[in-house]
py3Dmol code that shows the C-alpha trace and the ligand (Angstrom):
import py3Dmol

protein = """\
ATOM      1  CA  MET A   1     -98.759  89.694 -63.209  1.00  0.00           C
ATOM      2  CA  ILE A   2     -97.614  89.261 -59.593  1.00  0.00           C
ATOM      3  CA  MET A   3     -95.756  91.616 -57.266  1.00  0.00           C
ATOM      4  CA  ALA A   4     -92.613  90.052 -56.005  1.00  0.00           C
ATOM      5  CA  ILE A   5     -89.899  91.478 -53.699  1.00  0.00           C
ATOM      6  CA  LEU A   6     -86.185  90.940 -54.125  1.00  0.00           C
ATOM      7  CA  ASN A   7     -84.313  91.086 -50.809  1.00  0.00           C
ATOM      8  CA  TYR A   8     -80.747  91.903 -51.696  1.00  0.00           C
ATOM      9  CA  SER A   9     -78.151  92.887 -48.918  1.00  0.00           C
ATOM     10  CA  GLY A  10     -80.694  94.649 -46.830  1.00  0.00           C
ATOM     11  CA  MET A  11     -82.373  96.313 -49.829  1.00  0.00           C
ATOM     12  CA  PHE A  12     -85.904  95.593 -50.797  1.00  0.00           C
ATOM     13  CA  LEU A  13     -86.721  95.876 -54.450  1.00  0.00           C
ATOM     14  CA  PRO A  14     -90.338  95.319 -55.387  1.00  0.00           C
ATOM     15  CA  TYR A  15     -90.975  94.280 -58.932  1.00  0.00           C
ATOM     16  CA  ALA A  16     -93.811  93.161 -61.144  1.00  0.00           C
ATOM     17  CA  LEU A  17     -93.307  89.589 -62.473  1.00  0.00           C
ATOM     18  CA  ILE A  18     -94.997  88.665 -65.750  1.00  0.00           C
ATOM     19  CA  ARG A  19     -94.948  85.063 -66.945  1.00  0.00           C
ATOM     20  CA  ARG A  20     -95.096  84.363 -70.651  1.00  0.00           C
ATOM     21  CA  HIS A  21     -94.844  81.056 -72.467  1.00  0.00           C
ATOM     22  CA  GLY A  22     -92.156  80.577 -74.937  1.00  0.00           C
ATOM     23  CA  MET A  23     -89.826  83.501 -73.917  1.00  0.00           C
ATOM     24  CA  LYS A  24     -86.237  82.657 -74.460  1.00  0.00           C
ATOM     25  CA  ASN A  25     -84.715  85.306 -72.188  1.00  0.00           C
ATOM     26  CA  ILE A  26     -85.613  87.042 -69.080  1.00  0.00           C
ATOM     27  CA  ARG A  27     -86.589  90.581 -69.905  1.00  0.00           C
ATOM     28  CA  LEU A  28     -86.188  93.505 -67.546  1.00  0.00           C
ATOM     29  CA  ALA A  29     -87.798  97.005 -67.992  1.00  0.00           C
ATOM     30  CA  ILE A  30     -87.986 100.085 -65.840  1.00  0.00           C
ATOM     31  CA  LYS A  31     -91.239 102.053 -66.315  1.00  0.00           C
ATOM     32  CA  SER A  32     -91.380 105.856 -66.439  1.00  0.00           C
ATOM     33  CA  ASP A  33     -92.776 105.844 -62.823  1.00  0.00           C
ATOM     34  CA  GLY A  34     -89.741 103.972 -61.595  1.00  0.00           C
ATOM     35  CA  SER A  35     -91.460 100.538 -61.185  1.00  0.00           C
ATOM     36  CA  ILE A  36     -89.575  97.510 -62.296  1.00  0.00           C
ATOM     37  CA  ARG A  37     -91.037  94.901 -64.616  1.00  0.00           C
ATOM     38  CA  VAL A  38     -89.595  91.456 -65.246  1.00  0.00           C
ATOM     39  CA  SER A  39     -90.998  89.070 -67.810  1.00  0.00           C
ATOM     40  CA  ALA A  40     -89.876  85.394 -68.038  1.00  0.00           C
ATOM     41  CA  ASP A  41     -90.962  82.063 -69.298  1.00  0.00           C
ATOM     42  CA  THR A  42     -93.119  79.994 -66.882  1.00  0.00           C
ATOM     43  CA  SER A  43     -90.192  77.409 -66.606  1.00  0.00           C
ATOM     44  CA  VAL A  44     -87.729  79.966 -65.110  1.00  0.00           C
ATOM     45  CA  SER A  45     -87.517  79.528 -61.361  1.00  0.00           C
ATOM     46  CA  LEU A  46     -87.823  82.438 -58.961  1.00  0.00           C
ATOM     47  CA  ASP A  47     -84.262  81.694 -57.881  1.00  0.00           C
ATOM     48  CA  ASN A  48     -82.958  82.272 -61.359  1.00  0.00           C
ATOM     49  CA  ILE A  49     -84.971  85.387 -61.729  1.00  0.00           C
ATOM     50  CA  GLU A  50     -83.486  86.808 -58.531  1.00  0.00           C
ATOM     51  CA  LYS A  51     -79.989  85.879 -59.736  1.00  0.00           C
ATOM     52  CA  PHE A  52     -80.646  87.666 -62.917  1.00  0.00           C
ATOM     53  CA  LEU A  53     -81.883  90.774 -61.053  1.00  0.00           C
ATOM     54  CA  ILE A  54     -78.818  90.749 -58.801  1.00  0.00           C
ATOM     55  CA  GLU A  55     -76.530  90.615 -61.867  1.00  0.00           C
ATOM     56  CA  LYS A  56     -78.424  93.612 -63.142  1.00  0.00           C
ATOM     57  CA  ILE A  57     -78.562  95.547 -59.848  1.00  0.00           C
ATOM     58  CA  ASN A  58     -76.135  98.322 -60.891  1.00  0.00           C
ATOM     59  CA  TRP A  59     -78.053  98.951 -64.089  1.00  0.00           C
ATOM     60  CA  ILE A  60     -81.353  99.076 -62.146  1.00  0.00           C
ATOM     61  CA  GLU A  61     -80.032 101.410 -59.595  1.00  0.00           C
ATOM     62  CA  LYS A  62     -78.716 103.702 -62.271  1.00  0.00           C
ATOM     63  CA  HIS A  63     -81.965 103.810 -64.149  1.00  0.00           C
ATOM     64  CA  ARG A  64     -84.549 103.710 -61.468  1.00  0.00           C
ATOM     65  CA  VAL A  65     -86.241 106.895 -60.540  1.00  0.00           C
ATOM     66  CA  ILE A  66     -85.204 107.521 -56.935  1.00  0.00           C
ATOM     67  CA  PRO A  67     -88.111 108.871 -55.014  1.00  0.00           C
ATOM     68  CA  SER A  68     -87.566 112.200 -53.657  1.00  0.00           C
ATOM     69  CA  GLN A  69     -87.333 112.382 -49.900  1.00  0.00           C
ATOM     70  CA  VAL A  70     -90.501 112.694 -48.011  1.00  0.00           C
ATOM     71  CA  PRO A  71     -89.756 115.677 -45.761  1.00  0.00           C
ATOM     72  CA  GLU A  72     -91.506 114.580 -42.570  1.00  0.00           C
ATOM     73  CA  LEU A  73     -92.057 110.871 -42.864  1.00  0.00           C
ATOM     74  CA  CYS A  74     -88.782 110.298 -44.635  1.00  0.00           C
ATOM     75  CA  ASP A  75     -87.506 107.000 -45.824  1.00  0.00           C
ATOM     76  CA  ASN A  76     -85.499 104.696 -43.532  1.00  0.00           C
ATOM     77  CA  MET A  77     -87.185 106.044 -40.440  1.00  0.00           C
ATOM     78  CA  THR A  78     -87.828 103.751 -37.441  1.00  0.00           C
ATOM     79  CA  LEU A  79     -91.425 103.385 -36.439  1.00  0.00           C
ATOM     80  CA  TYR A  80     -92.405 101.848 -33.184  1.00  0.00           C
ATOM     81  CA  LEU A  81     -95.587  99.789 -33.092  1.00  0.00           C
ATOM     82  CA  PHE A  82     -96.476  98.302 -29.684  1.00  0.00           C
ATOM     83  CA  GLY A  83     -92.803  98.743 -28.738  1.00  0.00           C
ATOM     84  CA  GLU A  84     -91.474  96.856 -31.631  1.00  0.00           C
ATOM     85  CA  ALA A  85     -89.207  98.698 -34.052  1.00  0.00           C
ATOM     86  CA  PHE A  86     -89.913  98.784 -37.844  1.00  0.00           C
ATOM     87  CA  VAL A  87     -87.928 100.476 -40.529  1.00  0.00           C
ATOM     88  CA  LEU A  88     -90.070 102.452 -42.960  1.00  0.00           C
ATOM     89  CA  LYS A  89     -89.029 102.224 -46.664  1.00  0.00           C
ATOM     90  CA  ILE A  90     -90.935 104.331 -49.157  1.00  0.00           C
ATOM     91  CA  THR A  91     -90.732 103.377 -52.853  1.00  0.00           C
ATOM     92  CA  LYS A  92     -92.249 104.706 -56.015  1.00  0.00           C
ATOM     93  CA  LEU A  93     -94.610 102.120 -57.358  1.00  0.00           C
ATOM     94  CA  HIS A  94     -97.349 101.971 -59.851  1.00  0.00           C
ATOM     95  CA  GLU A  95     -99.929 100.728 -57.407  1.00  0.00           C
ATOM     96  CA  GLU A  96    -100.299 101.446 -53.705  1.00  0.00           C
ATOM     97  CA  SER A  97     -99.149  98.640 -51.450  1.00  0.00           C
ATOM     98  CA  VAL A  98     -97.835  98.163 -47.874  1.00  0.00           C
ATOM     99  CA  ASN A  99     -95.947  94.935 -47.085  1.00  0.00           C
ATOM    100  CA  ILE A 100     -94.397  94.196 -43.741  1.00  0.00           C
ATOM    101  CA  ILE A 101     -91.424  91.846 -44.142  1.00  0.00           C
ATOM    102  CA  ASN A 102     -89.014  91.149 -41.301  1.00  0.00           C
ATOM    103  CA  ASN A 103     -89.719  94.328 -39.438  1.00  0.00           C
ATOM    104  CA  VAL A 104     -89.482  96.456 -42.621  1.00  0.00           C
ATOM    105  CA  ILE A 105     -92.609  98.374 -43.665  1.00  0.00           C
ATOM    106  CA  LEU A 106     -92.278  98.609 -47.364  1.00  0.00           C
ATOM    107  CA  THR A 107     -94.647 101.244 -48.606  1.00  0.00           C
ATOM    108  CA  GLY A 108     -95.074 101.757 -52.362  1.00  0.00           C
ATOM    109  CA  LEU A 109     -97.144 104.364 -54.085  1.00  0.00           C
ATOM    110  CA  PRO A 110     -97.119 106.370 -57.269  1.00  0.00           C
ATOM    111  CA  GLN A 111     -96.196 109.692 -55.529  1.00  0.00           C
ATOM    112  CA  PRO A 112     -93.980 108.959 -52.572  1.00  0.00           C
ATOM    113  CA  GLU A 113     -93.388 112.693 -52.233  1.00  0.00           C
ATOM    114  CA  ASN A 114     -96.980 113.122 -51.349  1.00  0.00           C
ATOM    115  CA  ILE A 115     -96.877 113.032 -47.552  1.00  0.00           C
ATOM    116  CA  ALA A 116    -100.713 112.993 -47.195  1.00  0.00           C
ATOM    117  CA  ALA A 117    -100.925 109.846 -49.374  1.00  0.00           C
ATOM    118  CA  VAL A 118     -98.056 108.131 -47.556  1.00  0.00           C
ATOM    119  CA  GLU A 119     -99.758 108.962 -44.177  1.00  0.00           C
ATOM    120  CA  ARG A 120    -103.148 107.624 -45.387  1.00  0.00           C
ATOM    121  CA  LEU A 121    -101.699 104.394 -46.475  1.00  0.00           C
ATOM    122  CA  LEU A 122     -99.648 103.901 -43.218  1.00  0.00           C
ATOM    123  CA  ILE A 123    -102.549 104.947 -41.018  1.00  0.00           C
ATOM    124  CA  SER A 124    -104.810 102.226 -42.619  1.00  0.00           C
ATOM    125  CA  GLU A 125    -102.068  99.578 -42.214  1.00  0.00           C
ATOM    126  CA  ILE A 126    -101.407 100.713 -38.560  1.00  0.00           C
ATOM    127  CA  ALA A 127    -105.148 100.696 -37.787  1.00  0.00           C
ATOM    128  CA  ALA A 128    -105.457  97.096 -39.209  1.00  0.00           C
ATOM    129  CA  LYS A 129    -102.562  96.025 -36.904  1.00  0.00           C
ATOM    130  CA  GLY A 130    -104.070  97.809 -33.977  1.00  0.00           C
ATOM    131  CA  ARG A 131    -107.436  96.130 -34.559  1.00  0.00           C
ATOM    132  CA  GLU A 132    -105.761  92.706 -34.491  1.00  0.00           C
ATOM    133  CA  ILE A 133    -103.876  93.418 -31.253  1.00  0.00           C
ATOM    134  CA  PHE A 134    -106.899  95.036 -29.488  1.00  0.00           C
ATOM    135  CA  SER A 135    -109.312  92.271 -30.464  1.00  0.00           C
ATOM    136  CA  GLY A 136    -107.072  89.888 -28.616  1.00  0.00           C
ATOM    137  CA  LEU A 137    -106.587  92.135 -25.618  1.00  0.00           C
ATOM    138  CA  LEU A 138    -110.347  92.908 -25.298  1.00  0.00           C
ATOM    139  CA  LYS A 139    -111.140  89.272 -25.443  1.00  0.00           C
ATOM    140  CA  GLU A 140    -108.718  88.623 -22.648  1.00  0.00           C
ATOM    141  CA  PHE A 141    -110.158  91.458 -20.365  1.00  0.00           C
ATOM    142  CA  LEU A 142    -113.833  90.618 -21.139  1.00  0.00           C
ATOM    143  CA  GLY A 143    -112.991  87.174 -19.934  1.00  0.00           C
ATOM    144  CA  SER A 144    -111.283  88.471 -16.694  1.00  0.00           C
ATOM    145  CA  ALA A 145    -114.266  90.836 -16.122  1.00  0.00           C
ATOM    146  CA  ASP A 146    -116.631  87.758 -16.604  1.00  0.00           C
ATOM    147  CA  TRP A 147    -118.609  89.843 -19.125  1.00  0.00           C
ATOM    148  CA  ARG A 148    -121.653  87.890 -20.134  1.00  0.00           C
ATOM    149  CA  GLY A 149    -123.280  90.551 -22.401  1.00  0.00           C
ATOM    150  CA  THR A 150    -122.709  91.202 -26.097  1.00  0.00           C
ATOM    151  CA  PRO A 151    -119.064  91.958 -26.702  1.00  0.00           C
ATOM    152  CA  PRO A 152    -118.663  95.709 -27.605  1.00  0.00           C
ATOM    153  CA  ALA A 153    -117.845  96.849 -31.178  1.00  0.00           C
ATOM    154  CA  LEU A 154    -114.224  97.908 -31.625  1.00  0.00           C
ATOM    155  CA  SER A 155    -112.913 100.821 -33.747  1.00  0.00           C
ATOM    156  CA  ILE A 156    -109.345 102.106 -34.100  1.00  0.00           C
ATOM    157  CA  LYS A 157    -109.324 105.599 -35.300  1.00  0.00           C
ATOM    158  CA  LEU A 158    -107.713 108.986 -35.044  1.00  0.00           C
ATOM    159  CA  LEU A 159    -109.101 110.707 -31.984  1.00  0.00           C
ATOM    160  CA  SER A 160    -107.930 114.243 -31.226  1.00  0.00           C
ATOM    161  CA  SER A 161    -107.331 114.221 -27.578  1.00  0.00           C
ATOM    162  CA  LYS A 162    -108.440 110.949 -25.953  1.00  0.00           C
ATOM    163  CA  TRP A 163    -106.662 107.643 -25.808  1.00  0.00           C
ATOM    164  CA  GLY A 164    -109.818 105.701 -25.823  1.00  0.00           C
ATOM    165  CA  HIS A 165    -113.460 105.992 -25.203  1.00  0.00           C
ATOM    166  CA  TYR A 166    -116.398 103.677 -24.539  1.00  0.00           C
ATOM    167  CA  SER A 167    -119.695 104.787 -25.956  1.00  0.00           C
ATOM    168  CA  LYS A 168    -122.558 103.357 -24.070  1.00  0.00           C
ATOM    169  CA  ALA A 169    -125.075 104.523 -26.675  1.00  0.00           C
ATOM    170  CA  LYS A 170    -123.132 102.648 -29.493  1.00  0.00           C
ATOM    171  CA  HIS A 171    -121.789  99.936 -27.207  1.00  0.00           C
ATOM    172  CA  GLU A 172    -118.465 100.597 -28.877  1.00  0.00           C
ATOM    173  CA  ILE A 173    -114.977 100.839 -27.656  1.00  0.00           C
ATOM    174  CA  MET A 174    -112.971 103.487 -29.660  1.00  0.00           C
ATOM    175  CA  ILE A 175    -109.243 103.303 -29.439  1.00  0.00           C
ATOM    176  CA  ASN A 176    -107.036 106.181 -30.629  1.00  0.00           C
ATOM    177  CA  ILE A 177    -104.716 104.845 -33.315  1.00  0.00           C
ATOM    178  CA  ALA A 178    -101.920 106.693 -31.535  1.00  0.00           C
ATOM    179  CA  VAL A 179    -102.102 103.860 -28.865  1.00  0.00           C
ATOM    180  CA  CYS A 180    -100.371 101.641 -31.489  1.00  0.00           C
ATOM    181  CA  GLY A 181     -97.169 103.746 -30.850  1.00  0.00           C
ATOM    182  CA  LEU A 182     -97.144 103.083 -27.167  1.00  0.00           C
ATOM    183  CA  PRO A 183     -95.172 100.301 -25.473  1.00  0.00           C
ATOM    184  CA  PHE A 184     -97.238  97.168 -25.520  1.00  0.00           C
ATOM    185  CA  ASP A 185     -97.816  97.272 -21.671  1.00  0.00           C
ATOM    186  CA  LEU A 186     -99.526 100.648 -21.941  1.00  0.00           C
ATOM    187  CA  ALA A 187    -101.698  99.513 -24.936  1.00  0.00           C
ATOM    188  CA  ARG A 188    -102.779  96.605 -22.782  1.00  0.00           C
ATOM    189  CA  TYR A 189    -103.515  98.912 -19.918  1.00  0.00           C
ATOM    190  CA  LEU A 190    -105.769 100.959 -22.228  1.00  0.00           C
ATOM    191  CA  ALA A 191    -107.663  97.797 -23.120  1.00  0.00           C
ATOM    192  CA  ALA A 192    -108.257  96.990 -19.440  1.00  0.00           C
ATOM    193  CA  HIS A 193    -109.269 100.639 -18.758  1.00  0.00           C
ATOM    194  CA  GLU A 194    -111.937 100.685 -21.462  1.00  0.00           C
ATOM    195  CA  THR A 195    -113.163  97.188 -20.498  1.00  0.00           C
ATOM    196  CA  ALA A 196    -113.618  98.461 -17.022  1.00  0.00           C
ATOM    197  CA  HIS A 197    -115.796 101.353 -18.339  1.00  0.00           C
ATOM    198  CA  LEU A 198    -118.200  98.753 -19.666  1.00  0.00           C
ATOM    199  CA  ILE A 199    -119.131  98.142 -16.048  1.00  0.00           C
ATOM    200  CA  ILE A 200    -118.390 101.454 -14.400  1.00  0.00           C
ATOM    201  CA  GLY A 201    -118.811 104.685 -16.311  1.00  0.00           C
ATOM    202  CA  ASN A 202    -116.854 107.106 -14.167  1.00  0.00           C
ATOM    203  CA  HIS A 203    -113.429 107.222 -12.607  1.00  0.00           C
ATOM    204  CA  GLN A 204    -114.705 106.578  -9.113  1.00  0.00           C
ATOM    205  CA  LYS A 205    -113.065 104.377  -6.460  1.00  0.00           C
ATOM    206  CA  GLU A 206    -114.918 101.247  -7.683  1.00  0.00           C
ATOM    207  CA  PHE A 207    -113.625 101.811 -11.221  1.00  0.00           C
ATOM    208  CA  TYR A 208    -109.964 101.552 -10.015  1.00  0.00           C
ATOM    209  CA  ALA A 209    -110.684  98.577  -7.793  1.00  0.00           C
ATOM    210  CA  LEU A 210    -112.085  96.801 -10.803  1.00  0.00           C
ATOM    211  CA  GLY A 211    -109.222  97.963 -12.896  1.00  0.00           C
ATOM    212  CA  GLU A 212    -106.774  96.499 -10.386  1.00  0.00           C
ATOM    213  CA  LYS A 213    -108.572  93.241 -10.467  1.00  0.00           C
ATOM    214  CA  LEU A 214    -108.349  93.099 -14.310  1.00  0.00           C
ATOM    215  CA  LEU A 215    -104.736  94.246 -14.472  1.00  0.00           C
ATOM    216  CA  PRO A 216    -102.492  94.399 -11.425  1.00  0.00           C
ATOM    217  CA  GLY A 217    -100.634  97.737 -11.318  1.00  0.00           C
ATOM    218  CA  PHE A 218    -103.603  99.498 -12.978  1.00  0.00           C
ATOM    219  CA  LYS A 219    -102.909 102.943 -11.312  1.00  0.00           C
ATOM    220  CA  LYS A 220     -99.157 102.749 -11.989  1.00  0.00           C
ATOM    221  CA  PHE A 221     -99.859 102.182 -15.654  1.00  0.00           C
ATOM    222  CA  ASP A 222    -102.307 105.124 -15.605  1.00  0.00           C
ATOM    223  CA  ARG A 223     -99.575 107.428 -14.162  1.00  0.00           C
ATOM    224  CA  GLU A 224     -97.079 106.032 -16.808  1.00  0.00           C
ATOM    225  CA  LEU A 225     -99.541 106.754 -19.645  1.00  0.00           C
ATOM    226  CA  SER A 226    -100.005 110.381 -18.483  1.00  0.00           C
ATOM    227  CA  LYS A 227     -96.355 110.992 -19.602  1.00  0.00           C
ATOM    228  CA  TYR A 228     -97.389 110.470 -23.252  1.00  0.00           C
ATOM    229  CA  ARG A 229     -99.694 112.574 -25.480  1.00  0.00           C
ATOM    230  CA  PRO A 230    -102.216 111.028 -27.774  1.00  0.00           C
ATOM    231  CA  ASP A 231    -100.471 112.309 -30.919  1.00  0.00           C
ATOM    232  CA  LEU A 232    -100.161 109.695 -33.628  1.00  0.00           C
ATOM    233  CA  TRP A 233     -96.788 110.246 -35.178  1.00  0.00           C
ATOM    234  CA  LYS A 234     -95.127 111.608 -32.082  1.00  0.00           C
ATOM    235  CA  ASN A 235     -95.795 108.195 -30.534  1.00  0.00           C
ATOM    236  CA  ILE A 236     -94.880 106.224 -33.577  1.00  0.00           C
ATOM    237  CA  ILE A 237     -91.707 107.872 -35.013  1.00  0.00           C
ATOM    238  CA  SER A 238     -88.349 107.161 -33.452  1.00  0.00           C
ATOM    239  CA  ALA A 239     -87.435 110.777 -33.077  1.00  0.00           C
ATOM    240  CA  TYR A 240     -90.187 111.371 -30.670  1.00  0.00           C
ATOM    241  CA  ASN A 241     -90.679 107.946 -29.174  1.00  0.00           C
ATOM    242  CA  LYS A 242     -90.034 108.677 -25.646  1.00  0.00           C
ATOM    243  CA  PRO A 243     -92.275 110.044 -22.942  1.00  0.00           C
ATOM    244  CA  ILE A 244     -92.496 113.848 -22.620  1.00  0.00           C
TER     245      ILE A 244
END
"""
ligand_1 = """\
1
ZN
Zn -111.576 106.366 -18.397
"""
view = py3Dmol.view(width=600, height=400)
view.addModel(protein, "pdb")
view.setStyle({"model": 0}, {"cartoon": {"style": "trace"}})
view.addModel(ligand_1, "xyz")
view.setStyle({"model": 1}, {"stick": {}})
view.zoomTo()
view.show()
């Protein structure tokens, strides 16, 4: 069984595809949890399966369990990750999955009305994206700082009040996952800021001089960042995505 997604006039319909030898017709079923199951012979092309599903779209819509609205993180909400807009779609699916396709974050789970479960899924996906971006940024600034030592460990997590932190004891840079909801320039500034802390612990004059060397306009970015609060969803969700 594989998970496939039908993209039909802006609508994303995930379905499980089962291939069976010797089937004459394509078979369509909707499970009690609202998930869609399609069985077809191995010789039937994906194009023909999609054509078949499009023909049946009215029937599917009529019989599918429509997930109840998630009160806070509701469906069709715009999320901003590093300044890029993504539409969040939440679907009822048998198994948990997150797929990002053409700026749509398609989140499927058995209980879409469970906000905590939706949040947990999204947070792990956002953390993975953040890790990818920050690994690249740190590499860039460690190079500019001419850092010859062991590169620090990196973790992206929920921090209650800080944007980021360098722990000398653990030799680890911790980035608040809320940073993923900032415009890219400010996320980049955070990477430069924590890199500078590898060399200078406090916010003394030398720290800002080093920061300016790593990223011109360092202090300007620092002032810009102070307009935001390190609160995850307030940064990421469209309704809040502006500086306070
Ligand atoms: Zn600092």
